[in-house]
C-alpha positions as CSV (number, residue, x, y, z in Angstrom):
1,X,-5.2,-16.7,-6.1
2,X,-3.8,-16.8,-2.6
3,X,-5.5,-14.8,0.2
4,X,-3.8,-13.0,3.0
5,X,-4.7,-12.0,6.5
6,X,-5.6,-8.6,5.2
7,X,-8.1,-10.0,2.7
8,X,-5.9,-9.1,-0.3
9,X,-5.9,-11.8,-2.9
10,X,-2.7,-12.1,-4.9
11,X,-1.7,-13.9,-8.1
12,X,1.9,-13.9,-9.4
13,X,2.4,-15.7,-12.8
14,X,3.9,-15.7,-16.2
15,X,2.3,-15.0,-19.6
16,X,3.7,-16.7,-22.6
17,X,2.9,-16.1,-26.3
18,X,2.2,-19.2,-28.5
19,X,5.2,-20.0,-30.6
20,X,7.5,-17.4,-28.8
21,X,9.8,-17.7,-25.9
22,X,9.0,-14.2,-24.7
23,X,7.5,-14.2,-21.2
24,X,6.0,-11.4,-19.2
25,X,5.4,-11.5,-15.4
26,X,1.9,-10.8,-14.2
27,X,1.0,-9.6,-10.8
28,X,-2.7,-9.3,-9.9
29,X,-3.9,-8.0,-6.6
30,X,-7.5,-7.8,-5.6
31,X,-8.2,-5.5,-2.6
32,X,-11.3,-5.3,-0.4
33,X,-13.1,-1.9,-0.7
34,X,-11.7,-0.7,2.7
35,X,-8.1,-1.3,1.5
36,X,-8.4,-0.3,-2.1
37,X,-7.1,3.3,-1.6
38,X,-3.8,2.2,0.0
39,X,-3.3,-0.5,-2.6
40,X,-3.9,1.9,-5.5
41,X,-1.6,4.5,-3.9
42,X,1.2,1.9,-3.4
43,X,1.0,0.7,-7.0
44,X,0.7,4.2,-8.7
45,X,3.5,5.9,-7.0
46,X,7.2,5.3,-7.5
47,X,9.5,3.9,-4.8
48,X,10.6,7.5,-3.7
49,X,7.0,8.6,-3.0
50,X,6.1,5.3,-1.3
51,X,9.2,5.6,1.0
52,X,8.4,9.2,1.8
53,X,4.8,8.5,2.7
54,X,5.8,5.5,4.8
55,X,8.4,7.5,6.7
56,X,5.9,10.3,7.2
57,X,3.3,7.8,8.4
58,X,5.8,6.4,10.9
59,X,6.7,9.9,12.2
60,X,3.0,10.5,12.9
61,X,2.3,7.2,14.7
62,X,1.0,5.2,11.8
63,X,2.1,2.3,9.6
64,X,1.4,2.5,5.9
65,X,1.6,-0.4,3.5
66,X,-0.3,-1.5,0.4
67,X,-3.0,-3.1,2.6
68,X,-3.9,0.0,4.6
69,X,-3.0,2.8,7.0
70,X,-2.8,1.5,10.6
71,X,-2.1,2.9,14.0
72,X,1.4,1.9,15.1
73,X,1.8,-0.1,18.3
74,X,4.4,0.5,20.9
75,X,6.6,-2.0,22.6
76,X,7.3,-2.0,26.3
77,X,10.5,0.0,25.6
78,X,8.6,2.7,23.9
79,X,9.8,1.8,20.4
80,X,7.4,1.1,17.5
81,X,6.6,-2.6,17.6
82,X,4.4,-2.9,14.5
83,X,0.9,-2.1,13.5
84,X,-2.4,-2.5,15.3
85,X,-5.3,-4.3,13.8
86,X,-7.2,-1.0,13.7
87,X,-7.2,0.3,10.1
88,X,-7.7,4.0,9.5
89,X,-10.7,4.5,7.3
90,X,-9.4,5.8,4.0
91,X,-12.0,5.3,1.2
92,X,-10.0,7.3,-1.3
93,X,-6.3,7.9,-1.9
94,X,-6.8,11.6,-1.0
95,X,-7.9,10.4,2.5
96,X,-4.4,8.8,3.0
97,X,-2.7,12.0,1.9
98,X,-5.0,14.2,4.1
99,X,-4.5,11.9,7.2
100,X,-0.7,12.2,6.8
101,X,-0.8,16.0,6.0
102,X,0.8,15.5,2.6
103,X,-0.4,17.5,-0.4
104,X,-2.5,15.3,-2.7
105,X,-0.9,14.2,-5.9
106,X,-2.8,12.9,-8.9
107,X,-1.5,9.5,-10.1
108,X,0.3,11.1,-13.1
109,X,2.2,13.4,-10.5
110,X,3.5,10.6,-8.3
111,X,6.9,9.9,-9.9
112,X,9.1,12.0,-7.6
């Protein structure tokens, strides 16, 4: 596994079956406890929901990705420059929804 600055370990690989040419891609991600909610949210929603939540986060001064919800930083020109190192404490997925003011959706409801 390969670690990242955020502490998320990632493995990308292939699974093969003996005697068959069929292969399946395997993506494994291991999140630290303080980043688990954002990771789970990113991997249980479809691209429409993820895009919506990221745009909503940006409009409220945050940056959301699979490693966490962060305060956005400003460049000298007043535009968003990126994310700060300060992660917003979200221990559960519902905390991310609540912080953004978006109605909570159960995982089975996240295919918008």
